[in-house]
Structures are given as C-alpha cells and as structure tokens.
C-alpha positions as CSV (number, residue, x, y, z in Angstrom):
1,M,64.7,-11.3,-10.8
2,F,65.6,-13.1,-14.1
3,N,63.8,-12.1,-17.3
4,F,62.8,-15.7,-18.0
5,F,60.8,-15.9,-14.7
6,R,59.1,-12.6,-15.4
7,K,55.4,-12.8,-15.8
8,N,54.4,-9.1,-16.1
9,Y,56.0,-6.2,-17.8
10,P,56.3,-2.6,-16.6
11,S,53.7,-0.1,-17.5
12,A,53.9,3.6,-17.8
13,G,53.0,5.4,-14.5
14,G,54.2,2.7,-12.3
15,E,55.9,3.2,-8.9
16,K,58.9,1.6,-7.3
17,L,59.0,0.4,-3.7
18,N,62.4,-0.3,-2.1
19,L,62.3,-2.6,0.9
20,K,64.7,-3.7,3.6
21,L,64.1,-7.4,4.4
22,S,64.9,-9.7,7.3
23,G,64.5,-13.4,7.8
24,L,66.1,-14.5,4.5
25,H,68.2,-17.6,4.9
26,C,69.4,-18.3,1.3
27,T,69.0,-17.3,-2.3
28,A,65.9,-19.5,-2.6
29,C,64.2,-17.1,-0.2
30,A,64.8,-14.2,-2.5
31,V,63.5,-16.2,-5.5
32,N,60.4,-17.2,-3.4
33,I,59.7,-13.5,-2.7
34,D,60.1,-12.5,-6.3
35,L,57.9,-15.2,-7.7
36,T,55.2,-14.6,-5.1
37,L,55.1,-10.9,-5.7
38,E,55.2,-11.2,-9.5
39,D,52.0,-13.3,-9.2
40,L,50.1,-10.4,-7.7
41,T,47.9,-8.3,-9.9
42,G,49.6,-4.9,-10.3
43,V,53.2,-6.0,-9.6
44,T,55.2,-5.7,-12.7
45,N,58.7,-6.6,-11.4
46,S,60.4,-7.8,-8.3
47,T,64.1,-8.0,-7.8
48,T,65.4,-9.3,-4.4
49,N,69.0,-9.3,-3.4
50,Y,69.7,-12.0,-0.8
51,A,73.2,-10.8,0.2
52,R,72.0,-7.2,0.8
53,S,68.5,-8.2,2.1
54,L,66.9,-5.6,-0.2
55,S,64.0,-5.8,-2.6
56,A,62.9,-3.4,-5.4
57,V,59.3,-3.8,-6.5
58,E,57.8,-2.1,-9.5
59,F,54.0,-1.9,-9.3
60,D,50.9,-0.1,-10.6
61,P,49.4,1.9,-7.7
62,R,46.0,1.7,-9.4
63,K,45.9,-2.1,-8.9
64,I,47.9,-2.7,-5.7
65,D,49.3,-0.6,-2.9
66,S,52.6,-0.9,-1.0
67,Q,51.0,-2.2,2.2
68,K,49.6,-5.2,0.3
69,I,53.0,-5.9,-1.1
70,I,54.6,-5.8,2.3
71,A,51.8,-7.9,3.8
72,E,52.4,-10.6,1.2
73,I,56.1,-10.7,2.1
74,N,55.2,-11.0,5.8
75,K,52.8,-13.9,5.0
76,L,55.8,-15.8,3.6
77,G,57.5,-15.5,7.0
78,Y,59.9,-12.6,6.2
79,E,59.8,-9.1,7.5
80,A,59.8,-6.1,5.1
81,E,60.0,-2.4,5.8
82,S,59.9,0.5,3.3
83,L,63.1,2.5,2.8
C-alpha cells in the first residue's frame, strides 16, 4: 500500500503471493485488506488494487504460509484465490 502505512519491511528470502479477490466494494476495502495483512507476523508488505481486484503479498514463509494469508482475507468477508 502506501509506505507511511507500512509496519514491516521486506526480508531476504521472502516469497510473493499474487491473489485474485472478489467482494471488494470500494478502495477502503483494499486498504482494510492491506492493513489487516500487514499486522500479521511474517507479512512484510501487502498491495491491493481495488480496480483490478488483485493483491500482491510479500511474506516470510518461515513465519506464515499462504493459506493463513488467504484465510485472513476470507475472515474479512472477501474471497481470495491464488494466481
């Protein structure tokens, strides 16, 4: 998202997860996803594009797995699938 919202910083050896989203209604939905994911231990960056319904998530696979990231998005009321 925006650098001033960013709480974590990328680490070497991280992975990137690209997701197709559904259920977004506005840009606030995208911000909600990014802030929620960036609060998770192991997620270093989340960038969600409302217009394209896509999200790119950088994470440390030693601390969190992709299924946990997808589950967190689903808990927010959106649907996510890996690309």
